[in-house]
Structure formats: C-alpha cells, structure tokens
ROGU-404592 format. One record per residue (C-alpha): residue number from 1; residue in three letters; x, y, z. Coordinates in pm, 1 decimal, padded with zeros to 6 digits. Each point is the difference from the previous one (the first is absolute). Example, Ala and Ser with C-alpha at 12.3 -4.5 7.8 and 13.67 -1.06 7.14 Angstrom:
2
+-----+-----+----------+----------+----------+
|   n | res |       xx |       yy |       zz |
+-----+-----+----------+----------+----------+
|   1 | ala |  01230.0 | -00450.0 |  00780.0 |
|   2 | ser |  00137.0 |  00344.0 | -00066.0 |
+-----+-----+----------+----------+----------+
***
This chain:
336
+-----+-----+----------+----------+----------+
|   n | res |       xx |       yy |       zz |
+-----+-----+----------+----------+----------+
|   1 | met | -00000.3 | -00000.9 | -00002.4 |
|   2 | asn |  00297.7 |  00244.0 | -00011.0 |
|   3 | phe | -00127.4 |  00209.3 |  00287.0 |
|   4 | phe | -00330.8 | -00163.2 | -00105.9 |
|   5 | ile | -00083.7 | -00115.3 |  00344.7 |
|   6 | val | -00256.3 | -00210.9 | -00005.3 |
|   7 | val | -00156.8 | -00117.7 | -00128.5 |
|   8 | ile | -00039.6 | -00160.0 | -00021.8 |
|   9 | val | -00042.8 | -00390.1 |  00017.4 |
|  10 | val | -00522.8 | -00883.0 | -00889.7 |
|  11 | val |  00071.8 | -00294.9 |  00215.1 |
|  12 | leu |  00364.9 | -00098.1 |  00057.7 |
|  13 | gly | -00044.7 | -00356.9 | -00116.9 |
|  14 | ile | -00139.8 | -00111.5 |  00337.3 |
|  15 | val | -00273.0 |  00201.4 |  00164.5 |
|  16 | gly |  00138.5 | -00083.6 |  00341.8 |
|  17 | asp |  00321.5 |  00179.5 | -00077.4 |
|  18 | cys | -00175.2 |  00339.7 | -00010.4 |
|  19 | his | -00184.7 | -00060.5 |  00320.0 |
|  20 | gly |  00295.5 | -00125.4 |  00200.5 |
|  21 | asp | -00082.6 | -00365.6 |  00069.1 |
|  22 | gly |  00236.3 | -00111.0 |  00273.3 |
|  23 | leu |  00011.3 |  00330.4 |  00182.3 |
|  24 | met | -00153.0 |  00027.5 |  00348.4 |
|  25 | lys | -00039.9 |  00233.6 |  00292.8 |
|  26 | asn |  00267.6 | -00028.5 |  00269.7 |
|  27 | phe |  00215.1 | -00232.2 | -00206.2 |
|  28 | tyr |  00296.3 |  00068.7 |  00224.5 |
|  29 | lys | -00188.7 | -00046.6 |  00332.9 |
|  30 | asp |  00192.2 | -00309.1 |  00099.5 |
|  31 | ser |  00315.3 |  00026.2 | -00208.8 |
|  32 | cys |  00085.4 |  00364.9 |  00079.7 |
|  33 | ser | -00259.7 |  00147.6 |  00230.0 |
|  34 | leu |  00159.3 |  00348.4 |  00008.1 |
|  35 | ala |  00030.0 |  00037.4 | -00379.4 |
|  36 | glu | -00292.6 |  00226.7 | -00065.8 |
|  37 | glu |  00069.9 |  00209.6 |  00310.3 |
|  38 | ile |  00359.1 |  00056.3 | -00112.5 |
|  39 | val | -00110.0 |  00100.4 | -00345.3 |
|  40 | arg | -00257.7 |  00240.2 |  00141.1 |
|  41 | asn |  00231.8 |  00162.1 |  00256.2 |
|  42 | ile |  00282.7 |  00065.1 | -00243.8 |
|  43 | thr | -00234.8 |  00121.9 | -00271.5 |
|  44 | trp | -00176.9 |  00240.7 |  00239.7 |
|  45 | thr |  00326.2 |  00137.7 |  00124.5 |
|  46 | asn |  00113.0 |  00071.3 | -00352.5 |
|  47 | val | -00328.6 |  00153.3 | -00105.8 |
|  48 | ala |  00012.8 |  00232.4 |  00305.3 |
|  49 | ser |  00321.7 |  00156.2 | -00145.2 |
|  50 | asn | -00081.7 | -00040.5 | -00366.2 |
|  51 | pro | -00362.5 |  00084.1 | -00089.5 |
|  52 | phe |  00058.5 | -00096.1 | -00365.0 |
|  53 | leu |  00089.2 | -00357.9 |  00085.1 |
|  54 | pro | -00362.4 | -00135.7 | -00035.1 |
|  55 | ala | -00005.4 |  00121.9 | -00361.7 |
|  56 | lys |  00342.0 | -00153.1 | -00060.9 |
|  57 | leu | -00100.4 | -00339.4 |  00136.7 |
|  58 | leu | -00329.0 |  00001.0 | -00195.1 |
|  59 | arg |  00202.2 |  00065.4 | -00313.9 |
|  60 | met |  00245.1 | -00276.1 |  00087.5 |
|  61 | gln | -00273.7 | -00254.0 |  00052.0 |
|  62 | phe | -00168.4 |  00101.0 | -00325.2 |
|  63 | his |  00327.3 | -00030.9 | -00195.5 |
|  64 | asp |  00072.9 | -00333.5 |  00155.8 |
|  65 | cys | -00342.9 | -00156.6 | -00062.8 |
|  66 | phe | -00032.8 |  00121.6 | -00359.9 |
|  67 | val |  00331.8 | -00164.1 | -00100.2 |
|  68 | arg |  00043.6 | -00372.8 |  00061.5 |
|  69 | asp | -00279.1 |  00021.1 |  00259.5 |
|  70 | cys |  00025.6 |  00063.2 |  00377.1 |
|  71 | glu |  00323.8 | -00181.7 |  00080.2 |
|  72 | ala |  00238.4 |  00283.6 |  00100.9 |
|  73 | ser |  00194.6 | -00021.3 | -00326.8 |
|  74 | val |  00016.7 |  00382.5 |  00002.8 |
|  75 | leu |  00228.9 | -00018.9 |  00303.5 |
|  76 | leu |  00270.7 | -00205.4 | -00162.6 |
|  77 | asp |  00330.4 |  00169.3 | -00090.8 |
|  78 | ser |  00156.4 | -00035.6 | -00342.1 |
|  79 | thr |  00300.9 | -00228.8 | -00033.0 |
|  80 | ala |  00292.3 | -00015.5 | -00243.0 |
|  81 | asp | -00206.1 | -00239.7 | -00207.6 |
|  82 | asn | -00346.5 |  00156.8 |  00026.8 |
|  83 | thr | -00168.5 |  00337.5 |  00003.4 |
|  84 | ala | -00284.6 | -00022.1 |  00253.8 |
|  85 | glu | -00335.9 |  00173.5 |  00003.0 |
|  86 | lys |  00130.7 |  00254.6 |  00250.8 |
|  87 | asp |  00223.9 |  00144.3 | -00274.0 |
|  88 | ala | -00263.2 |  00032.0 | -00271.7 |
|  89 | phe | -00083.4 |  00366.7 | -00074.2 |
|  90 | pro | -00350.9 |  00001.9 |  00158.3 |
|  91 | asn |  00151.1 | -00132.0 |  00325.8 |
|  92 | leu |  00304.9 |  00225.8 |  00032.1 |
|  93 | ser | -00198.8 |  00245.4 |  00218.4 |
|  94 | leu | -00148.4 | -00267.8 |  00226.4 |
|  95 | glu |  00073.1 |  00062.9 |  00366.0 |
|  96 | gly | -00064.0 | -00178.3 |  00330.1 |
|  97 | phe |  00247.2 | -00283.5 | -00046.8 |
|  98 | asp |  00178.7 |  00105.9 |  00318.6 |
|  99 | val | -00314.9 | -00049.7 |  00206.7 |
| 100 | ile | -00049.3 | -00348.4 | -00142.6 |
| 101 | asp |  00360.4 | -00081.0 |  00083.6 |
| 102 | glu | -00030.6 |  00140.9 |  00353.2 |
| 103 | ile | -00300.3 | -00225.5 |  00063.1 |
| 104 | lys |  00182.7 | -00303.3 | -00132.3 |
| 105 | thr |  00304.4 |  00076.6 |  00215.4 |
| 106 | gln | -00216.2 |  00027.1 |  00312.7 |
| 107 | leu | -00173.6 | -00329.1 | -00084.4 |
| 108 | ala |  00343.9 | -00164.3 | -00031.0 |
| 109 | lys |  00071.0 |  00098.4 |  00358.7 |
| 110 | ile | -00283.8 | -00222.9 |  00119.7 |
| 111 | asn |  00098.1 | -00280.8 | -00247.2 |
| 112 | cys | -00282.2 |  00069.5 | -00240.4 |
| 113 | ser |  00191.1 |  00113.2 | -00308.5 |
| 114 | asn | -00052.1 | -00339.3 | -00157.1 |
| 115 | ile | -00365.7 | -00014.5 |  00103.4 |
| 116 | val | -00156.5 |  00333.1 | -00100.8 |
| 117 | ser |  00001.8 |  00066.5 | -00373.7 |
| 118 | cys |  00103.3 |  00327.1 | -00160.6 |
| 119 | ala | -00323.2 | -00011.2 | -00202.2 |
| 120 | asp | -00203.3 | -00006.5 |  00320.5 |
| 121 | ile |  00207.9 |  00283.7 |  00142.9 |
| 122 | ile | -00089.2 |  00218.8 | -00300.6 |
| 123 | ala | -00372.9 | -00073.0 |  00040.8 |
| 124 | leu | -00002.4 |  00051.4 |  00379.0 |
| 125 | ala |  00220.9 |  00310.9 |  00001.2 |
| 126 | thr | -00211.9 |  00168.4 | -00272.7 |
| 127 | arg | -00319.5 | -00061.7 |  00196.9 |
| 128 | asp |  00156.6 |  00118.3 |  00324.3 |
| 129 | ala |  00147.8 |  00313.8 | -00156.3 |
| 130 | val | -00333.2 |  00112.2 | -00146.2 |
| 131 | ser | -00184.8 | -00093.0 |  00322.4 |
| 132 | phe |  00240.4 |  00200.5 |  00217.2 |
| 133 | gln | -00039.8 |  00301.9 | -00220.3 |
| 134 | val | -00379.0 | -00022.9 |  00031.1 |
| 135 | ser |  00033.6 | -00039.0 |  00376.2 |
| 136 | leu |  00168.7 |  00339.3 |  00021.9 |
| 137 | lys | -00304.9 |  00183.0 | -00130.7 |
| 138 | lys | -00205.1 |  00112.9 |  00296.5 |
| 139 | glu | -00324.8 |  00010.2 | -00192.1 |
| 140 | phe |  00038.6 | -00362.9 | -00107.2 |
| 141 | arg |  00056.6 | -00109.8 |  00362.4 |
| 142 | gln | -00308.0 |  00192.9 |  00110.4 |
| 143 | glu | -00208.5 | -00157.8 | -00275.0 |
| 144 | lys |  00130.5 | -00336.0 |  00102.5 |
| 145 | leu |  00133.1 | -00067.7 | -00350.7 |
| 146 | phe |  00314.8 | -00150.2 |  00136.0 |
| 147 | asn | -00071.1 | -00332.0 |  00166.8 |
| 148 | asn |  00243.6 | -00239.5 |  00161.2 |
| 149 | thr |  00302.8 |  00179.7 | -00157.8 |
| 150 | ser | -00058.5 | -00145.3 | -00351.5 |
| 151 | leu | -00198.1 |  00122.0 | -00298.8 |
| 152 | trp | -00006.2 | -00341.1 | -00158.3 |
| 153 | thr |  00085.3 | -00360.3 |  00086.1 |
| 154 | val |  00318.4 | -00143.2 | -00157.4 |
| 155 | lys | -00001.6 | -00378.0 | -00036.8 |
| 156 | thr |  00353.8 | -00136.0 |  00009.8 |
| 157 | gly |  00186.1 | -00305.3 | -00114.2 |
| 158 | arg |  00160.6 |  00138.3 | -00315.3 |
| 159 | arg |  00339.2 | -00134.9 | -00104.2 |
| 160 | asp |  00272.4 |  00182.7 | -00192.4 |
| 161 | gly |  00086.9 | -00042.2 | -00363.1 |
| 162 | thr |  00350.5 | -00068.5 | -00122.0 |
| 163 | val | -00013.1 |  00180.9 | -00337.9 |
| 164 | ser |  00010.1 |  00377.4 | -00068.3 |
| 165 | leu |  00041.9 |  00129.7 | -00356.4 |
| 166 | ala |  00004.5 |  00364.4 | -00103.5 |
| 167 | ser | -00115.8 | -00110.4 | -00340.9 |
| 168 | glu | -00331.5 | -00112.0 |  00146.1 |
| 169 | val | -00088.4 |  00337.9 |  00147.8 |
| 170 | asn | -00302.9 |  00125.0 | -00202.8 |
| 171 | leu | -00211.5 |  00200.9 |  00243.2 |
| 172 | pro | -00307.6 |  00214.6 | -00053.8 |
| 173 | ser |  00127.2 |  00346.6 | -00087.4 |
| 174 | pro | -00099.5 |  00355.5 |  00097.2 |
| 175 | phe | -00038.9 |  00058.6 | -00374.6 |
| 176 | asp | -00245.1 | -00287.3 | -00054.7 |
| 177 | asp | -00350.1 |  00044.4 | -00134.0 |
| 178 | phe | -00302.0 | -00174.1 |  00143.4 |
| 179 | ala |  00022.7 | -00302.4 | -00228.9 |
| 180 | gly |  00364.1 | -00060.8 |  00100.0 |
| 181 | leu | -00072.8 |  00028.5 |  00367.9 |
| 182 | lys | -00304.5 | -00225.8 | -00017.9 |
| 183 | gln |  00192.3 | -00268.4 | -00186.4 |
| 184 | ala |  00300.8 |  00016.6 |  00236.2 |
| 185 | phe | -00231.9 | -00058.1 |  00299.5 |
| 186 | ala | -00204.8 | -00264.7 | -00177.3 |
| 187 | asp |  00318.4 | -00185.6 | -00086.6 |
| 188 | lys |  00062.3 | -00031.3 |  00376.1 |
| 189 | gly | -00358.2 | -00117.4 |  00076.4 |
| 190 | leu | -00102.6 |  00337.8 |  00138.8 |
| 191 | ser | -00332.7 |  00167.6 | -00078.7 |
| 192 | leu | -00088.7 |  00346.5 | -00121.8 |
| 193 | lys | -00103.2 |  00090.4 |  00352.8 |
| 194 | asp |  00343.2 | -00117.1 |  00120.9 |
| 195 | leu |  00163.1 |  00231.2 | -00253.4 |
| 196 | val | -00200.9 |  00304.8 |  00114.5 |
| 197 | val |  00023.6 | -00075.6 |  00372.6 |
| 198 | leu |  00375.4 | -00075.6 | -00008.3 |
| 199 | ser |  00053.3 |  00325.3 | -00193.8 |
| 200 | gly | -00121.7 |  00158.2 |  00323.3 |
| 201 | ala |  00348.7 | -00061.3 |  00134.8 |
| 202 | his |  00079.0 |  00321.6 | -00181.1 |
| 203 | thr | -00160.1 |  00182.2 |  00291.2 |
| 204 | ile |  00349.5 | -00004.6 |  00155.7 |
| 205 | gly |  00343.4 |  00037.9 | -00136.8 |
| 206 | ile |  00172.8 |  00209.6 | -00266.2 |
| 207 | gly |  00042.7 |  00005.3 | -00376.6 |
| 208 | asn |  00304.8 |  00103.3 | -00200.2 |
| 209 | cys | -00042.0 |  00267.9 | -00267.6 |
| 210 | glu |  00162.4 | -00236.7 | -00244.7 |
| 211 | phe | -00316.1 | -00213.7 | -00005.5 |
| 212 | phe | -00264.7 |  00268.5 | -00054.2 |
| 213 | ser |  00175.1 |  00303.5 | -00160.0 |
| 214 | asn | -00111.9 | -00133.8 | -00342.1 |
| 215 | arg | -00352.7 |  00100.8 |  00110.2 |
| 216 | leu |  00116.9 |  00358.0 |  00048.1 |
| 217 | tyr |  00203.6 |  00076.7 | -00305.0 |
| 218 | asn | -00081.7 | -00085.3 | -00363.1 |
| 219 | phe | -00237.6 | -00281.3 |  00102.5 |
| 220 | asn | -00013.8 | -00250.0 | -00290.6 |
| 221 | gly |  00165.6 |  00248.2 | -00229.3 |
| 222 | thr | -00261.1 |  00271.6 |  00055.8 |
| 223 | asn |  00228.8 |  00301.8 | -00057.4 |
| 224 | gly |  00082.4 |  00049.4 |  00364.7 |
| 225 | ser | -00346.8 | -00047.3 |  00139.6 |
| 226 | ala | -00075.4 | -00192.7 |  00318.2 |
| 227 | asp | -00208.7 | -00312.9 |  00027.3 |
| 228 | pro | -00364.0 |  00124.1 | -00037.1 |
| 229 | ser | -00111.5 | -00261.7 |  00252.2 |
| 230 | leu |  00215.1 |  00160.3 |  00269.3 |
| 231 | asn | -00154.3 |  00281.6 |  00203.9 |
| 232 | ser |  00141.5 |  00318.5 | -00151.5 |
| 233 | thr |  00054.8 |  00170.7 |  00334.3 |
| 234 | tyr |  00179.8 | -00306.3 |  00129.3 |
| 235 | ala |  00203.5 | -00023.6 | -00315.4 |
| 236 | ser |  00111.5 |  00363.3 |  00042.1 |
| 237 | phe |  00106.9 | -00075.8 |  00356.3 |
| 238 | leu |  00195.4 | -00309.7 | -00107.7 |
| 239 | lys |  00183.7 |  00206.1 | -00259.5 |
| 240 | thr |  00133.6 |  00217.4 |  00280.0 |
| 241 | lys |  00157.0 | -00315.9 |  00144.1 |
| 242 | cys |  00116.3 | -00193.0 | -00303.8 |
| 243 | ser |  00173.9 |  00099.1 | -00318.1 |
| 244 | ala | -00035.7 | -00220.3 | -00309.7 |
| 245 | thr |  00335.2 | -00167.1 |  00068.0 |
| 246 | asp | -00015.1 | -00021.3 |  00382.4 |
| 247 | thr |  00092.1 | -00350.2 |  00128.2 |
| 248 | thr |  00052.1 |  00073.1 |  00368.2 |
| 249 | thr | -00282.7 |  00209.6 |  00141.4 |
| 250 | val | -00286.5 | -00176.1 |  00173.6 |
| 251 | val | -00350.5 |  00109.1 |  00097.4 |
| 252 | pro | -00272.1 | -00162.8 |  00209.3 |
| 253 | leu | -00218.9 | -00252.1 | -00182.2 |
| 254 | asp | -00304.0 |  00123.5 |  00197.6 |
| 255 | pro |  00032.1 |  00377.5 |  00044.5 |
| 256 | gly | -00118.6 |  00109.9 |  00340.1 |
| 257 | ser | -00015.2 | -00352.9 |  00142.6 |
| 258 | gly |  00329.2 | -00156.4 | -00099.7 |
| 259 | arg |  00087.3 | -00142.5 |  00339.7 |
| 260 | thr | -00347.7 | -00128.9 |  00095.8 |
| 261 | phe | -00121.3 | -00337.6 | -00116.0 |
| 262 | asp | -00365.9 |  00059.6 | -00084.4 |
| 263 | asn | -00236.3 |  00021.1 | -00296.1 |
| 264 | his |  00089.8 |  00356.6 | -00092.5 |
| 265 | tyr |  00178.0 | -00127.1 | -00316.0 |
| 266 | tyr | -00333.8 | -00058.4 | -00159.6 |
| 267 | thr | -00113.0 |  00355.2 |  00077.5 |
| 268 | ile |  00293.8 |  00153.1 | -00177.9 |
| 269 | leu | -00037.2 | -00250.8 | -00284.3 |
| 270 | lys | -00356.9 |  00125.1 | -00062.9 |
| 271 | leu |  00145.0 |  00352.1 | -00008.7 |
| 272 | asn |  00234.2 | -00114.3 | -00280.3 |
| 273 | glu |  00302.0 |  00037.1 |  00226.3 |
| 274 | gly |  00130.1 | -00357.3 | -00029.7 |
| 275 | leu |  00373.1 |  00044.1 | -00047.4 |
| 276 | phe |  00076.7 | -00276.6 | -00252.4 |
| 277 | gln | -00162.2 | -00093.0 | -00325.0 |
| 278 | ser | -00082.8 | -00330.0 |  00163.0 |
| 279 | asp | -00198.3 |  00179.2 |  00264.9 |
| 280 | ala | -00195.2 |  00204.2 | -00257.2 |
| 281 | ala | -00056.2 | -00328.1 | -00197.0 |
| 282 | leu | -00236.7 | -00125.7 |  00276.5 |
| 283 | leu | -00249.0 |  00264.3 | -00107.2 |
| 284 | thr | -00005.5 | -00114.2 | -00363.2 |
| 285 | ser | -00197.6 | -00312.5 |  00080.3 |
| 286 | gly | -00362.1 |  00026.2 |  00108.5 |
| 287 | his |  00025.3 | -00298.7 |  00231.6 |
| 288 | ala |  00331.3 |  00116.6 |  00153.5 |
| 289 | arg | -00141.4 |  00347.6 |  00039.2 |
| 290 | asp | -00296.9 | -00142.8 |  00188.0 |
| 291 | ile |  00242.7 | -00168.4 |  00245.9 |
| 292 | val |  00190.6 |  00327.4 |  00036.6 |
| 293 | asp | -00331.4 |  00171.1 |  00085.2 |
| 294 | glu | -00075.1 | -00272.4 |  00250.9 |
| 295 | met |  00338.1 |  00032.1 |  00171.0 |
| 296 | ala | -00022.4 |  00380.3 |  00005.4 |
| 297 | thr | -00336.3 |  00003.5 |  00172.0 |
| 298 | thr |  00041.0 | -00293.4 |  00238.5 |
| 299 | thr |  00134.2 |  00025.5 |  00354.3 |
| 300 | asn |  00364.2 | -00050.4 |  00072.6 |
| 301 | glu | -00099.6 | -00312.1 |  00190.6 |
| 302 | glu | -00150.3 | -00149.7 | -00312.2 |
| 303 | phe |  00303.4 |  00105.7 | -00204.9 |
| 304 | phe |  00229.1 | -00172.7 |  00242.9 |
| 305 | lys | -00207.0 | -00317.0 | -00024.3 |
| 306 | ser |  00011.3 |  00010.9 | -00377.4 |
| 307 | phe |  00374.3 |  00073.3 | -00007.8 |
| 308 | gly |  00069.3 | -00279.7 |  00244.1 |
| 309 | his | -00198.2 | -00246.0 | -00213.2 |
| 310 | ser |  00181.4 |  00101.5 | -00320.6 |
| 311 | ile |  00353.5 |  00004.6 |  00143.3 |
| 312 | thr | -00065.2 | -00338.1 |  00160.5 |
| 313 | arg | -00088.9 | -00134.2 | -00346.5 |
| 314 | met |  00314.3 |  00160.0 | -00145.3 |
| 315 | gly |  00220.6 | -00137.9 |  00285.3 |
| 316 | ala | -00113.0 | -00352.4 | -00081.2 |
| 317 | ile |  00097.3 |  00000.0 | -00368.4 |
| 318 | gly |  00189.2 | -00312.5 | -00084.4 |
| 319 | val |  00137.9 | -00053.5 |  00350.1 |
| 320 | leu |  00242.4 | -00280.1 |  00069.9 |
| 321 | thr | -00103.7 | -00217.1 |  00293.4 |
| 322 | gly |  00074.9 | -00344.2 |  00142.0 |
| 323 | asp |  00326.2 | -00132.7 | -00141.7 |
| 324 | ser |  00027.0 |  00250.1 | -00287.4 |
| 325 | gly |  00273.2 |  00262.2 | -00002.5 |
| 326 | glu |  00204.4 |  00058.5 |  00317.9 |
| 327 | ile |  00014.4 |  00213.8 |  00312.8 |
| 328 | arg |  00288.5 |  00237.1 | -00068.0 |
| 329 | lys |  00233.0 |  00053.7 |  00291.8 |
| 330 | lys |  00092.8 |  00337.9 | -00151.7 |
| 331 | cys | -00264.5 |  00168.2 | -00212.2 |
| 332 | ser |  00237.5 |  00131.7 | -00262.2 |
| 333 | val |  00170.8 | -00329.4 | -00071.4 |
| 334 | ile | -00127.0 | -00351.0 | -00076.3 |
| 335 | asn |  00116.9 | -00266.1 |  00240.2 |
| 336 | pro |  00330.8 | -00176.5 | -00084.1 |
+-----+-----+----------+----------+----------+
***
C-alpha cells in the first residue's frame, strides 16, 4: 500500500483456508500462558510513545496477508541468494518490525520463542495497537465502546512460512480503480464489504505526496488540472503541501481525525476528500457507495464490529496450521 495503510485485507482453492480452519481462541493457554499478555503489554507501551504505530501495524498485516497469505513472510530478511518481500518497493516504507522483534525477544526469555509464531504476533499486535489507541479516547470509554481491552477477537495457531520473494509482491495500489481493487480482494476470498470496511483503516495514518500528487497536477494529462473527483478546496490545500515531484512530505489520511480510529474516514470520503485514487474509487460503484453511506451514518460501535469481522477474515487468509510451516525462533530468519 505504499503509505496505503490499510486496507486493507474468489476462493483460495479451499474455502477453509480463507476462514482460518485450525485457528482457535487461547491457542497458547497451555503451551505459553503469558503469550498474549506479553504481546499486549509491549504493544501498548510502544503505542503510548508512537501514536502512528497502529496504522503501521495495520499496514504490515495487510501487506503480509495479501502476499503469500498470513504467514509472516513479510518479516523475513533478504539473503545473498534471495530478495525477500521486505525489499520490494511497496514494502520499503513498512515500519514496526522492531516491535515484532521486541515481542519475540521477550517471549524467548520465558522459553516461548519456538512456541509462539511470528504470524500470530502480527495479528495480535495489530489488534492490540488499534484497541489501545481507541482506549485513549475518553468519549469511547464513556460510551462503553471499548470492552475487555480488545476491539476484536484474534484466534491463534498460525505457523510461519519459509518462503519470501520480492517478485511475488503485487499489492492493491493507491492508484487502483474500483475494478482493480474489487478483483484484488476477491482473489483473496474477501467481499466487497470487506474492501470498503478495511479501507476504513485510512482513518489513521499518513500518506506520502508521491502517491497522490498525480491527482493535483496534470491529472491524466489534463493540462495541469486536478482530479475533478477531488474536492477542489482540499486539492488547493494539498498543493500547499506537495509539489508535483515531492517524494518525502506526508499528510494525514483522514484530515482532522488522523490519530483517532473511528468511522470519520467515510465522512471525508463523501466530501470527496479521500486522499488516494483508490479511496475515491469506492464512490464509483453504487454498491460500494451504499456501504460507504452505511459506515458514515452508523455508530462507531457498529463500525468497530464490522471492521473486526473483516480484519478477522483477512487475518485468516491461507493460514498455515498443524504441521505446516514452522515456528520461527527469530522472525526475520527461517530456522536453520
């Protein structure tokens, strides 16, 4: 997603693969009872000092699950003989690897490094990061939208893959039209509603000028004109931030609410202030637009439920369970 955070997230040969057969609640209850507590505590500590971490981990999980499925292949380092996913262009700006490594190191201290998979750490840490950010919002606590410290349940039992190829990285793009987005999600067994709901991850995080400045200057060769589907006032504002060749400046994906995980993304989308072409594309389909309207007018509680359902479906794509794959002792390297 190239600062395309989220968003997130056709059957994969076996229907069960998409729905995570083999995963279960409290998978580590007997084998490593402190596993989920360790993930949560380290993630919360890091989010407290880095409010952009939830967006970064959402993006990491999305990039992992959309390439070679949810098996932590995005965490593997390149070797002399292989260029891994991490070094493909769309992944060069991924962040949060240090948090995953910190969690794995702490698990090793209680002899759980060969028990808890890196794939499960990604899923748990992403959930815990977003949940902690929501817990900080006083209004959400008062409205009792934050229950039992977690916005959604993460079933565990994933195992780690042993292959990571940069050549396989073909992710949905911030430049995609609706047909491209819909097909990319369908290829992973995800529905149109999953596409629209997981795009709601753009309610937090930042976007690099490099991935939307084409909408500001000479859009589709229109003699310097901006994308007509972009709110003209917003386009003028963005031009004050980004030149046509800017590759370093970043702006909030959800202006006015960029650090709050809520349904505000859909409000700005209806105002034609979606930052990327892929955001605006959601309004070009009647069915998708209906879901945008639904998410914009629903309560945050209902949005959280919908998002939890969709990211759970995404997090179960093609998971390795049982004797498949391995449990990496170090997340960036396959076991010897």
